[in-house]
C-alpha positions in Angstrom: 17.9 -8.5 -28.3 16.5 -9.3 -25.3 13.5 -6.7 -24.0 14.0 -4.6 -20.8 12.2 -6.8 -18.9 14.2 -9.8 -19.8 17.7 -7.2 -19.2 16.7 -6.5 -15.4 16.0 -10.1 -14.8 19.7 -10.5 -15.9 21.1 -7.5 -14.5 19.5 -9.6 -10.6 21.1 -12.4 -12.4 17.7 -14.2 -12.8 18.8 -15.5 -15.6 21.3 -18.5 -16.2 23.6 -18.7 -19.0 25.2 -21.8 -20.4 29.4 -21.9 -20.4 29.2 -20.3 -23.7 27.0 -17.3 -22.6 23.9 -17.5 -23.9 20.8 -17.3 -21.8 19.6 -20.9 -21.7 15.8 -21.8 -22.8 14.2 -22.6 -18.6 17.0 -21.4 -17.4 16.0 -19.7 -14.2 18.0 -19.3 -10.8 15.7 -20.7 -8.7 14.1 -24.0 -8.1 15.7 -27.6 -8.0 17.8 -30.0 -10.3 15.6 -33.2 -10.0 16.3 -36.2 -12.2 17.3 -32.8 -14.9 14.4 -30.9 -14.4 14.0 -27.8 -12.8 11.1 -28.5 -10.0 10.3 -25.1 -7.7 7.3 -24.5 -6.4 6.3 -20.9 -5.7 3.5 -17.9 -4.6 2.8 -15.7 -6.3 1.8 -11.8 -5.5 0.2 -9.1 -7.4 -0.8 -5.5 -6.5 -1.5 -2.9 -8.3 -1.1 1.1 -6.9 -3.0 3.6 -9.0 -4.7 7.3 -8.8 -5.3 9.8 -11.0 -7.3 12.7 -11.5 -8.5 14.6 -14.3 -9.6 18.9 -13.9 -10.3 21.2 -16.2 -10.1 25.0 -16.0 -13.2 27.2 -18.2 -13.4 30.7 -19.0 -17.3 31.5 -20.1 -18.8 34.0 -21.7 -23.5 33.5 -21.6 -25.7 36.0 -23.1 -29.7 36.0 -22.6 -31.8 37.3 -26.1 -35.8 38.1 -24.6 -35.9 35.6 -21.4 -36.1 32.7 -24.6 -33.1 32.0 -26.2 -29.5 31.8 -23.7 -26.3 30.9 -25.6 -22.6 30.7 -23.7 -19.3 29.8 -25.4 -16.5 29.2 -23.4 -12.5 27.4 -23.2 -11.7 24.9 -21.2 -8.3 23.8 -20.3 -8.1 20.3 -18.4 -6.1 18.6 -16.9 -4.9 15.0 -16.8 -2.7 13.0 -14.1 -2.4 9.0 -14.1 0.0 6.8 -12.2 -0.1 3.6 -11.9 2.3 1.1 -10.5 2.7 -2.6 -9.8 4.7 -5.2 -7.7 5.0 -8.9 -9.5 6.7 -10.6 -6.6 7.6 -14.7 -6.1 8.2 -16.4 -3.4 9.6 -19.1 -4.2 9.8 -22.0 -2.1 12.1 -24.5 -3.2 15.9 -23.5 -3.7 19.7 -25.3 -4.9 22.9 -24.5 -4.8 23.7 -21.4 -7.5 22.7 -20.4 -10.0 19.5 -22.2 -8.4 19.4 -20.3 -5.6 17.0 -17.6 -5.6 14.2 -17.3 -2.8 11.8 -14.7 -4.3 12.3 -11.5 -6.4 9.8 -8.3 -7.3 9.1 -7.2 -10.7 7.8 -3.7 -10.8 6.3 -1.3 -13.6 5.2 1.9 -13.2 3.8 4.5 -16.1 3.2 7.7 -15.1 1.2 10.3 -17.4 0.7 14.1 -17.3 -1.4 16.0 -19.6 -2.7 19.6 -20.7 -5.1 20.4 -23.0 -7.4 22.9 -25.1 -11.5 22.4 -25.8 -14.1 24.2 -26.8 -17.9 24.7 -26.2 -20.8 26.3 -27.7 -24.4 25.9 -25.9 -27.8 27.2 -26.0 -31.3 26.9 -24.5 -34.1 27.5 -25.6 -37.8 28.3 -24.1 -40.2 27.3 -26.4 -43.1 27.4 -23.9 -43.6 28.6 -20.5 -42.2 25.1 -18.4 -40.0 23.6 -20.9 -36.8 24.5 -22.2 -34.4 22.4 -24.9 -30.9 22.5 -24.0 -27.6 21.8 -26.9 -24.6 22.1 -26.6 -21.3 21.2 -28.9 -17.9 20.7 -27.2 -15.5 20.1 -29.6 -12.0 17.8 -29.8 -9.5 18.5 -26.8 -6.1 18.4 -28.1 -3.6 17.4 -25.2 0.3 17.1 -24.8 1.6 14.3 -23.1 4.3 13.6 -21.2 4.6 9.8 -20.2 7.5 8.8 -18.2 7.5 4.5 -18.1 10.7 2.3 -16.2 11.0 -1.2 -15.3 13.0 -2.8 -12.6 13.5 -6.1 -10.4 15.6 -6.6 -7.4 16.4 -10.1 -6.5 16.6 -12.3 -3.0 18.7 -15.2 -3.0 19.5 -17.4 -0.3 23.4 -18.1 -1.3 25.6 -15.5 -3.8 24.4 -16.0 -6.8 28.0 -15.0 -8.2 31.7 -15.1 -6.3 31.7 -11.4 -4.8 28.0 -10.6 -5.7 25.9 -10.2 -2.0 22.2 -12.1 -1.4 20.1 -9.1 -2.6 20.8 -7.6 -5.4 18.9 -5.2 -7.7 19.0 -4.4 -11.3 19.9 -1.3 -13.0 16.7 1.4 -13.3 15.5 1.2 -16.4 14.0 4.1 -17.9 12.5 2.7 -20.9 10.5 5.9 -22.3 9.9 9.4 -21.3 7.9 10.6 -23.9 6.5 13.3 -25.2 3.8 13.5 -28.3 0.2 14.9 -28.8 -3.7 13.3 -28.2 -6.5 14.8 -30.1 -10.4 13.2 -28.6 -13.2 13.4 -30.1 -15.3 16.2 -30.4 -19.3 15.6 -27.6 -23.0 16.7 -28.7 -25.6 17.1 -25.9 -29.0 17.2 -26.3 -31.3 18.2 -22.8 -35.3 18.3 -22.7 -36.7 19.8 -19.4 -40.4 20.7 -18.2 -42.2 21.3 -15.4 -45.3 19.7 -14.4 -48.1 21.8 -12.0 -45.3 24.1 -10.9 -43.8 21.6 -9.3 -42.1 18.2 -10.5 -39.4 18.9 -13.2 -39.0 16.4 -15.4 -35.1 16.3 -17.4 -34.0 14.3 -20.0 -30.0 13.9 -21.4 -28.0 12.3 -24.7 -24.6 12.4 -25.2 -22.7 11.1 -28.3 -18.8 10.7 -28.4 -17.0 10.1 -31.8 -14.3 7.4 -29.9 -13.2 6.8 -33.8 -11.8 10.3 -34.3 -8.9 9.4 -31.5 -6.1 10.1 -33.2 -1.8 10.6 -31.9 0.4 12.6 -33.3 3.3 14.8 -33.1 4.5 18.1 -33.5 7.7 20.1 -32.8 7.7 19.5 -29.1 7.2 16.5 -29.0 10.2 14.0 -27.6 11.7 10.0 -28.2 8.8 8.9 -30.3 8.6 9.9 -34.1 5.3 10.2 -35.9 5.6 6.6 -38.0 5.7 4.3 -34.9 2.0 6.4 -33.4 0.9 6.0 -37.2 2.0 2.4 -37.4 2.2 0.8 -33.9 -0.3 2.4 -31.8 -3.2 3.8 -33.3 -3.8 1.1 -34.8 -4.3 -0.8 -32.1 -6.6 2.0 -31.0 -8.5 2.2 -33.2 -9.3 -1.7 -33.2 -10.5 -1.8 -29.3 -12.6 1.6 -29.1 -16.0 2.0 -30.7 -16.5 4.1 -33.2 -18.9 6.3 -31.1 -19.9 6.0 -27.0 -24.0 7.2 -26.1 -25.1 8.1 -22.3 -27.8 8.8 -21.1 -29.4 10.2 -18.4 -33.0 10.9 -16.2 -33.9 12.7 -13.3 -36.4 14.3 -11.8 -36.9 17.4 -8.5 -40.0 17.7 -6.8 -40.7 20.6 -5.2 -42.3 21.1 -1.6 -42.1 24.8 -0.4 -38.8 25.0 0.3 -37.0 21.6 0.3 -36.7 19.3 -2.9 -36.3 16.3 -3.7 -34.0 15.3 -6.5 -33.8 11.2 -8.3 -31.8 9.8 -11.0 -30.2 7.9 -13.5 -27.2 7.7 -15.9 -26.3 4.5 -18.5 -22.3 5.5 -20.1 -21.8 3.3 -22.4 -18.1 1.2 -22.7 -15.7 3.1 -24.8 -14.4 -1.2 -25.6 -16.0 -2.8 -28.6 -18.6 -5.4 -27.6 -15.3 -8.0 -28.1 -13.3 -6.5 -25.9 -15.2 -5.9 -22.8 -14.5 -9.5 -21.7 -11.0 -8.2 -21.2 -11.5 -4.2 -20.4 -14.4 -2.1 -18.8 -18.3 -3.0 -19.3 -21.0 -0.1 -18.9 -21.0 2.9 -16.4 -24.5 2.7 -14.7 -25.2 5.3 -11.7 -28.6 6.0 -9.5 -28.5 9.0 -7.2 -30.8 10.5 -4.7 -31.3 13.8 -2.7 -32.6 16.9 -1.2 -32.4 20.6 -1.6 -32.9 23.3 1.1 -33.1 27.1 0.0 -34.5 30.3 1.3 -33.8 33.5 -0.2 -30.2 34.0 -1.5 -28.7 31.1 0.4 -29.1 27.0 -0.4 -28.1 23.7 0.5 -27.9 19.9 -0.7 -26.9 16.7 -0.1 -26.8 14.4 -2.8 -26.1 10.2 -2.7 -24.6 8.8 -5.5 -24.6 4.6 -6.3 -22.7 3.6 -9.6 -21.6 0.2 -10.9 -19.1 -0.8 -13.2 -17.5 -3.9 -14.6 -13.9 -4.6 -15.8 -11.0 -6.8 -16.1 -8.2 -5.9 -14.3 -4.9 -7.3 -16.2 -2.1 -8.9 -14.6 0.8 -10.2 -16.7 0.7 -11.8 -20.0 3.9 -13.1 -21.5 5.5 -14.8 -24.9 5.7 -18.3 -25.3 8.5 -19.9 -27.7 5.7 -19.2 -30.6 5.9 -15.6 -29.9 1.5 -16.1 -28.7 0.7 -14.5 -25.6 -0.6 -16.2 -22.1 -1.5 -15.2 -18.4 1.7 -15.5 -16.5 -0.7 -14.3 -13.6 -4.6 -14.6 -14.2 -6.8 -12.4 -15.2 -9.0 -10.7 -12.5 -12.8 -9.9 -13.2 -13.9 -6.9 -11.0 -17.2 -5.7 -9.8 -16.7 -1.9 -8.6 -19.4 -0.1 -6.4 -18.7 3.4 -5.6 -20.8 5.1 -2.9 -20.6 8.5 -3.3 -21.8 11.6 -1.3 -21.8 14.9 -2.7 -22.7 18.2 0.0 -23.3 22.0 -1.3 -24.1 25.4 -0.2 -24.6 28.1 -2.7 -25.1 31.6 -2.6 -27.0 33.5 -4.8 -26.3 37.7 -5.7 
């Protein structure tokens, strides 16, 4: 049995069979046979088209008890969309006679995920002293229903038709290697915050979040499709458990200075990587953010503008194959990226 990737390459005439119809070792449909060896030089291009979004709608209820204790409850309905399409193109500089006449080919992979979920949140704010606030909240696990679609295909360009009756531009079938529906439970989150007011002008705050990543769980229900519980438990769940930290922590600090109707703000935030330290070099490291802004309030109106710079180093995994011993190796070298994002946020408020 061959993989779907290899089958797509076979359909595009990129794999050369022997006289018995078996795929030859190193039997690729490009290069020139020189002294019995297949020789080919090539340029490889790797591109990724990736986008996604996370949104959440909340229905919240809150109460105030004597202006000392505030508490609330909310129902959350998160939605997640993620699409990633990869293209690996190899332009081959040497070609021979058929079947070694492929001048280029493109391998495409698509992973498309849509998810809807549900969670609950409980929170309270307590004022033990004037100007001092202590906050505590609990967010339950989020239960998602995930629909995932995965497909691959290969297209190839030949200088001469690889077989009689074929053209020089050949596309494989689009192999729908997966249309899956399954369930995911993400871990709960505990948040603690402390803030205080000094001289009626300066507000200082600190926040701490803890998320138990070891509580992630993949499972199925009666609406799941094309996947069974044993596959998730035996193949995917152990990989998830081995990859992620048992917990993830976030630390945030902020300050706001009041100058009559104006407010100056600054903050710092550290989000620890979700991955174990042994895997961070091949995944994502910690995310750090700094922010600064100015606000203006007069009567019921408020105007705010904030600048946020966030930085995170991560590794973009290219394409990995398997050798004759089934050991993985990098076909395309992994790329280490230092990502720096700059965001400007502007807000207008009206209090009534």
